[in-house]
Backbone as CSV, one residue per row, in Angstrom:
resi,resn,N_x,N_y,N_z,CA_x,CA_y,CA_z,C_x,C_y,C_z
1,UNK,105.008,112.418,118.002,106.413,112.408,117.973,107.011,111.267,118.823
2,UNK,108.098,110.800,118.126,109.573,109.908,118.809,110.160,110.102,119.830
3,UNK,110.084,109.431,121.089,110.858,109.758,122.099,112.289,110.292,121.823
4,UNK,113.009,109.677,120.665,114.219,110.263,120.389,113.744,111.819,119.895
5,UNK,113.216,112.315,119.042,112.991,113.491,118.766,112.764,114.693,119.287
6,UNK,111.391,113.946,120.366,111.397,114.635,121.702,112.451,115.586,122.317
7,UNK,113.870,114.240,122.673,114.567,114.495,123.369,115.610,115.362,122.715
8,UNK,115.687,115.044,121.890,116.704,116.441,120.849,116.242,117.402,120.947
9,UNK,114.577,117.282,120.875,114.076,118.811,120.721,114.360,119.729,122.089
10,UNK,114.081,118.953,123.271,114.551,119.564,124.567,115.990,119.639,124.591
11,UNK,116.839,119.013,124.022,118.216,119.555,124.048,117.989,120.733,123.681
12,UNK,117.858,120.834,122.020,117.491,122.515,121.266,117.318,123.664,122.362
13,UNK,116.645,123.318,123.196,115.985,124.545,123.721,116.620,125.007,124.806
14,UNK,117.284,123.781,125.633,118.194,123.736,126.666,120.018,124.849,126.188
15,UNK,120.259,124.154,125.314,121.152,124.702,124.308,120.653,126.306,124.222
16,UNK,119.293,126.885,123.430,119.381,128.155,123.405,119.237,128.800,124.718
17,UNK,118.874,128.434,125.721,118.635,128.793,127.233,120.605,128.776,127.114
18,UNK,121.502,128.165,127.207,122.328,128.699,127.577,123.484,129.328,126.334
19,UNK,122.844,129.243,125.145,123.675,130.787,124.302,122.946,132.267,125.048
20,UNK,121.996,131.716,125.359,121.100,133.125,126.074,121.928,133.591,126.957
21,UNK,122.187,132.679,128.163,123.146,132.662,129.224,124.873,133.274,128.501
22,UNK,124.790,132.484,127.965,126.285,133.099,127.127,126.649,134.145,126.175
23,UNK,125.788,134.612,125.716,125.667,136.260,125.519,125.408,137.139,126.930
24,UNK,124.991,137.181,127.482,124.675,137.915,128.881,126.281,138.098,129.706
25,UNK,126.555,136.590,129.652,127.753,136.490,130.331,128.676,136.980,129.195
26,UNK,128.990,136.698,128.310,129.966,137.657,127.496,130.019,139.087,127.686
27,UNK,128.906,139.811,127.288,128.813,141.496,127.341,129.148,141.573,128.381
28,UNK,128.515,141.625,129.613,129.010,141.708,131.147,130.787,141.183,131.438
29,UNK,131.119,140.529,131.302,132.564,140.130,131.161,133.380,140.794,130.266
30,UNK,132.946,141.177,129.199,133.799,141.930,128.290,133.769,143.390,128.581
31,UNK,132.636,143.879,129.033,132.444,145.541,129.634,133.475,145.188,131.022
32,UNK,133.304,144.439,131.343,133.402,144.425,133.375,135.421,144.815,132.774
33,UNK,135.626,143.678,132.023,137.309,143.972,131.159,137.811,145.184,131.016
34,UNK,137.343,145.636,130.333,137.007,147.077,129.437,137.619,148.226,130.189
35,UNK,136.450,148.013,131.373,136.162,148.750,132.451,137.484,149.238,133.829
36,UNK,137.757,147.651,133.867,138.644,147.470,135.164,139.616,147.275,134.325
37,UNK,140.324,147.155,133.020,141.327,147.266,132.548,142.245,145.816,133.224
38,UNK,141.188,144.305,133.145,141.364,143.384,133.361,141.918,142.292,132.108
39,UNK,142.435,141.973,131.884,143.105,140.918,130.924,142.362,139.348,131.745
40,UNK,142.257,139.350,132.865,141.188,138.096,133.158,139.807,138.354,132.520
41,UNK,139.449,139.141,132.508,137.767,139.503,132.676,137.397,139.534,131.630
42,UNK,138.683,139.979,130.387,138.524,140.404,129.019,138.749,138.722,128.644
43,UNK,139.589,137.826,129.315,139.728,136.490,128.518,138.496,135.932,128.796
44,UNK,137.687,135.902,130.048,136.838,135.264,130.156,135.599,135.439,129.057
45,UNK,135.603,136.547,128.983,134.541,137.218,127.781,134.893,136.530,126.430
46,UNK,136.103,136.544,126.396,136.605,136.152,124.666,136.265,134.309,124.800
47,UNK,136.334,133.660,125.759,136.113,132.329,126.532,134.361,132.459,126.216
48,UNK,133.931,132.877,126.546,132.689,133.332,126.005,132.227,133.052,124.892
49,UNK,132.788,134.092,124.269,132.089,134.056,122.533,132.750,132.726,121.904
50,UNK,133.584,132.322,122.211,134.409,130.948,121.743,133.139,130.026,121.967
51,UNK,132.787,129.693,123.176,131.270,129.021,123.613,130.258,128.990,122.695
52,UNK,129.882,130.386,122.564,129.252,130.817,121.949,128.835,129.866,120.097
53,UNK,129.931,130.100,119.851,130.548,129.253,118.268,130.042,128.066,118.275
54,UNK,130.634,127.340,119.671,130.513,125.538,119.536,129.368,125.705,120.121
55,UNK,128.406,126.296,120.838,126.696,125.969,120.864,125.960,126.624,119.771
56,UNK,126.101,127.046,118.894,125.512,127.468,117.539,126.024,126.605,116.910
57,UNK,126.879,125.900,116.742,127.304,124.767,115.746,126.396,123.663,116.463
58,UNK,126.531,123.490,117.558,125.763,121.818,118.559,124.193,122.393,118.147
59,UNK,123.571,123.156,117.955,121.984,123.476,117.534,121.837,123.491,116.618
60,UNK,123.012,123.674,115.376,122.761,123.643,113.951,122.519,122.280,113.871
61,UNK,123.819,121.073,114.274,123.414,120.322,114.259,122.628,119.060,114.866
62,UNK,121.993,119.724,115.967,120.940,118.892,116.529,119.942,119.509,115.663
63,UNK,119.184,120.433,115.391,118.211,120.938,114.629,118.224,119.863,112.963
64,UNK,118.859,119.454,112.130,119.529,117.979,111.598,118.687,117.063,111.855
65,UNK,119.640,116.839,113.142,118.530,115.246,114.316,117.572,115.187,114.167
66,UNK,116.745,116.608,115.095,115.976,116.769,115.021,114.535,116.860,113.605
67,UNK,114.971,117.324,112.212,114.246,117.172,111.147,113.890,115.642,110.917
68,UNK,114.533,114.821,111.256,114.052,113.271,111.150,115.564,112.783,110.390
69,UNK,116.645,113.480,110.058,117.609,113.327,108.965,118.275,111.497,109.748
70,UNK,118.308,111.117,108.767,119.188,110.030,108.432,120.510,109.722,109.011
71,UNK,120.985,108.694,109.959,122.703,108.693,110.637,123.157,109.148,109.767
72,UNK,123.537,108.888,108.362,124.343,109.203,107.218,124.303,110.714,107.065
73,UNK,123.426,111.467,107.513,122.812,113.101,107.093,123.625,113.690,108.378
74,UNK,123.579,113.182,109.686,123.859,113.615,110.881,125.305,113.408,110.918
75,UNK,126.102,111.972,110.009,127.381,111.938,110.552,128.095,113.328,109.441
76,UNK,127.348,113.234,108.318,128.176,114.769,107.315,127.929,116.044,108.236
77,UNK,126.840,116.183,108.879,127.059,117.638,109.502,128.073,117.451,110.490
78,UNK,128.267,116.429,111.229,129.230,116.314,112.472,130.589,116.592,111.980
79,UNK,131.047,116.065,110.454,131.964,116.031,109.573,132.441,117.345,109.679
80,UNK,131.566,118.214,108.580,131.178,119.548,108.548,131.313,120.270,109.583
81,UNK,130.764,120.338,110.999,131.132,121.132,112.200,132.373,120.818,112.940
82,UNK,133.207,119.620,112.176,134.099,119.797,112.981,135.427,120.313,111.740
83,UNK,135.138,120.618,110.625,136.290,121.294,109.756,135.955,122.562,110.131
84,UNK,134.835,123.287,110.085,134.339,124.224,110.777,135.544,124.768,112.109
85,UNK,135.871,123.997,112.766,136.130,124.271,114.360,137.429,124.101,113.970
86,UNK,138.475,123.818,112.657,139.422,123.487,113.053,139.928,124.826,112.318
């Protein structure tokens, strides 16, 4: 395995760990916000959901690179992700 591919694979693992944490964060803050009638906690939970979407897009893009796609394919994936985000 090339060093670049190994680093990208490690990045995917770390990002998946972050996604798991964000799921817990979103659930707990949304539930706490609901229970406490707190707009701030609910807003924090909603922000966590937005971060989850962003992290999912990043994992998708990194998986394309990890499969050994050429730079042009990675650029196309980034452009596609940017269109989804907007």
